[in-house]
C-alpha positions, 0 to 999 in steps of 0.5 A, spaced: 207 862 196 210 859 189 206 852 188 208 846 185 206 844 178 201 839 180 197 844 185 190 844 183 187 849 188 186 843 194 190 844 200 196 840 201 198 837 208 205 840 209 208 835 213 206 830 208 209 834 202 216 835 207 216 827 207 215 826 200 220 831 198 225 828 202 232 831 200 230 831 192 231 839 193 238 838 195 240 833 190 237 836 184 242 841 184 246 836 180 241 836 175 239 843 173 244 843 167 241 836 165 234 839 166 236 845 162 238 841 156 232 837 156 228 842 156 231 846 151 230 840 146 223 839 148 222 847 146 225 846 140 221 840 138 215 844 140 217 849 135 218 844 130 211 842 130 208 849 131 206 849 138 211 854 140 212 860 135 220 862 134 219 868 138 217 864 144 222 859 143 227 864 143 225 867 149 225 860 153 232 858 150 235 865 152 232 863 159 234 856 159 241 858 157 241 863 163 239 858 168 244 853 165 250 858 167 247 859 174 246 851 175 253 850 172 256 854 178 251 851 183 248 858 184 241 855 183 237 854 190 231 849 190 226 851 196 223 845 199 216 847 198 217 847 190 220 840 191 225 839 185 229 841 179 223 841 174 218 845 179 224 850 180 226 851 172 218 852 170 217 857 175 223 861 173 221 861 166 214 863 168 217 869 172 222 871 166 218 870 160 210 870 163 205 865 160 211 863 155 213 859 160 207 855 161 207 852 154 214 848 155 210 843 159 206 841 153 206 834 151 211 832 157 210 829 164 215 830 170 216 822 168 219 823 162 222 830 164 226 826 170 227 820 165 231 825 160 234 829 166 237 823 169 239 819 162 243 825 160 246 826 167 248 818 167 251 818 160 255 824 162 257 820 168 259 814 164 263 818 160 267 822 165 268 815 168 271 812 162 276 818 161 278 817 168 280 810 167 283 812 160 288 817 165 289 811 170 291 807 164 296 812 161 299 812 168 300 804 168 303 804 162 308 809 164 310 805 170 310 799 166 315 802 162 319 804 168 319 797 172 317 792 167 324 789 168 324 789 176 323 781 178 318 779 184 315 773 187 308 771 184 303 769 189 298 764 190 294 762 196 298 768 199 304 763 198 311 764 194 309 761 187 313 763 181 317 768 178 314 774 176 315 782 175 312 788 177 311 790 170 307 783 170 303 786 176 301 792 173 300 789 166 294 786 170 291 792 172 292 794 164 288 789 162 283 790 167 282 797 165 282 795 158 276 790 159 273 796 163 273 801 158 270 796 153 264 795 158 263 802 159 263 804 152 257 798 150 254 800 156 254 807 154 251 804 147 245 800 151 243 807 155 243 812 149 236 811 148 231 817 148 225 817 153 223 824 152 216 824 149 214 818 153 210 823 157 207 820 163 208 813 160 203 812 155 205 817 149 201 823 147 196 825 143 200 831 141 204 829 134 211 829 138 217 828 134 221 824 138 226 823 132 227 830 133 229 831 140 233 824 139 238 828 134 238 834 138 241 830 144 245 825 141 241 819 143 242 813 138 235 812 137 228 813 140 226 809 146 220 806 143 216 803 149 213 809 153 212 803 158 218 801 158 221 808 159 219 808 166 220 801 167 228 802 165 228 808 171 232 804 176 234 799 171 239 803 167 241 806 174 243 799 176 247 797 170 251 804 171 252 803 179 254 796 177 259 798 172 262 803 177 262 797 182 267 794 177 271 799 177 271 799 184 273 792 184 279 794 180 282 799 185 280 794 191 285 789 189 290 794 187 289 797 194 290 790 197 296 788 194 299 795 196 297 794 203 300 787 203 307 790 199 308 795 204 308 792 210 315 791 213 314 783 213 314 784 205 317 791 204 316 790 196 313 797 196 313 804 199 309 810 199 313 817 199 312 820 206 308 825 204 303 820 202 302 817 209 299 819 215 302 818 223 299 816 229 297 820 235 301 815 240 306 811 236 312 816 233 315 811 228 308 810 224 307 812 217 300 809 215 298 808 208 291 811 210 290 813 203 290 806 200 286 803 206 281 808 204 281 806 197 280 799 199 274 801 203 271 806 198 269 800 194 264 797 199 260 803 199 259 803 191 257 796 192 252 798 197 250 803 193 248 799 187 245 794 191 240 799 194 238 801 187 237 793 186 233 793 192 228 799 191 226 797 184 226 789 184 219 789 187 216 794 183 210 793 177 210 796 171 210 804 169 212 810 174 212 809 182 214 814 186 219 809 189 224 811 183 225 818 187 230 814 191 234 811 185 237 818 185 241 819 191 245 813 190 247 815 183 249 822 185 253 819 191 257 814 187 259 819 182 262 823 188 265 817 191 268 814 185 271 820 183 275 821 189 277 813 188 280 815 181 284 821 185 286 816 190 289 811 185 292 816 181 296 818 187 298 812 189 300 808 182 303 814 180 308 815 186 309 808 189 316 806 190 319 799 189 325 796 194 329 792 188 334 790 194 328 787 198 325 784 192 331 780 190 332 778 196 325 774 196 326 771 189 327 764 193 330 759 189 324 754 189 320 759 185 324 757 179 322 749 181 316 749 176 321 752 170 325 746 172 319 741 171 317 744 164 324 743 162 324 736 163 317 736 160 320 739 154 325 734 154 320 728 153 319 726 161 312 726 162 309 732 166 307 728 172 313 724 173 317 731 172 313 734 177 315 728 182 322 729 180 322 736 182 318 735 189 323 730 191 329 734 190 326 740 194 324 735 199 331 732 200 335 739 199 338 737 192 334 742 188 338 747 185 336 753 181 342 753 176 341 757 170 333 757 171 332 765 172 334 766 165 328 762 163 324 768 165 326 772 159 321 767 155 315 770 160 318 778 159 318 777 152 311 775 151 309 780 156 312 785 152 308 783 146 302 783 150 303 790 152 304 792 145 298 789 143 294 792 149 297 800 147 294 798 140 287 797 143 287 802 148 288 807 142 282 804 139 278 805 145 281 812 146 278 814 139 271 812 141 271 815 148 273 822 144 268 821 139 263 820 145 266 826 148 265 831 142 258 829 141 256 831 148 260 838 148 257 839 141 250 839 145 252 844 150 254 849 145 248 848 140 242 846 144 240 853 146 240 856 139 233 855 135 
């Protein structure tokens, strides 16, 4: 039977091994390609400092490239007795290239090996979310152009408050998305530091060239403290999952609004029949299940972020086996948020607007603040103007007259802000594209000497 990397000839209690491995051998199928990339960088660095020959390095890189391709197609099986992706890849290398495969672990611990693997995975996941936010924003810009002139009531305390528009409603999600992209790009810079070479967490007496692997893997810099490399495991996952929860919060709010606006009582929006489900007993039902589940999924992502916080909050410095449990919430969130993006794309691109119902709900008193503001501009103190209009509303003498025209001031301002938002988006989109090109170049070039 093939053995784990840490096997030294002592007897292993198989129940203990089963309990400590957990589901790592299942989760790590997601990590194969990232371990191959990190291992390729490490091999190339070992060649540069003379530990591997060029011929050895070429053999290792060739086989790592093959394993990478299998991992990309999810064709790597990880037996439970081999624990994880790192054991499996080294075992495969030894089987294919013999003793040369045993050389790749020089100067490296599974601690910094898993750190660089998960760091590459986290980085890619973050970029994927930024690209998906970009796609969501582009849909919102299109829908804004279509619906910007459709008036709708604005609500506070869930009561009709002031005139608004479908365009203004969409604008809110545009600005939130821009804020999230800015936040995500900043987070990408924070986590883009290289832990490879920290070894078990106390550096190595082999003169590893950490700048070399930093450049190969397009990290911004070396993560300098080898102890902090281990301390950052869980800490960086927590930051990324909180960012994921913030994206989920955007979709939760959008979903809550749409659930309200598609009820018969509101009747502002609807979903096309093909995006609704039915009832097993009530023939008339057309349920917006996709919106409810979009809203519900956000709670699952928040729970994953909290899970990582609770696992890591109590730990001392350096490596602790508890970190094993930070992997599953990350992989789970990648899937959940990916599904949320798919749901949000469908809903925001295809919701329909009931213009007649919206016009019907543009109640005269929505414009009462406009009249108070007009009086204020004519020199009446605002508190006095406020009370004058309140008295008119109370005794039934209020008349909105020509106040609808004042919304043009708001609409013109919103249009100006949308142009600025598009300019901001263009800048952010270019930055996302730069990151994407960097990461694409790694996968193209990392397996060459």
